[in-house]
N, C-alpha and C positions, 0 to 999 in steps of 0.2 A: 505495501500500498504508500503511495507517494503521500510525502509530508504534507503539511498544508501550507499555505504559500506563506501566513503569518509566520509559522514557525523558521521557514527560511529568511525571511526578510529579517527577522527580529534578532537571529545567529548573527545575521550579515553585520546589521548596525550596531550590535554590540561589541563585537570585534574590532569593527572599524574606528569605533571610540575607544579601544585598546583596556575596556572592561570586562573582568572574569564576572561569570555568573553571579557570584558571591557579593561582589562591587555592585554589578547592577540591581541584585536582589534588596540591599542595605539602602540603595539612592531609592526605590520604591515602598521599603519597609514592610515587604514580603520576606519568604524565605528561599533560598538558592533551589531548592527542590522544586519549586512552582515555577521558577523561569527554564530549570532544565525540562521539568514536564512540557512546557509552551515549546521550547525549542525542538523536544523530540515529537512534537505535535500529538501528545495523548491529553493535556490539558488545553482547554481554553481559556482567555481572559474575560472579565465582565467589560461592559461597554465604559464606565469611569476610569480603568486602569489601561485600557486599550486607548483612549485620549490621553491621559499621563503620559503614555510610551511616545505617542504622536508629538506631544509638544515636547520631550524631553529630545527626541533626535531631530525635531524640528522638519517632522515630515508629515503627510496627510495620513490619517485613519486608510482611506483607501489604497494609498503604498503599502503600508503594513496586510492592507487583507489580501495584495497583491493584484487590484483591479486596474491600479496604471503603473507605467515603469518611473 
């Protein structure tokens, strides 16, 4: 099964910023395990957190979801 686009986009953006999963989790006040699950595509985020992630990386929610390049 192919990973959801969000999983790929999140991992790319996080690594591009030089952040570990643990560092990124601390910034969002969530667990490292949650970030890991998002990046594996085994868990989805809620809308509020999705918006926080988009604002943090200065990208659109559409970009995070793979709807635009």
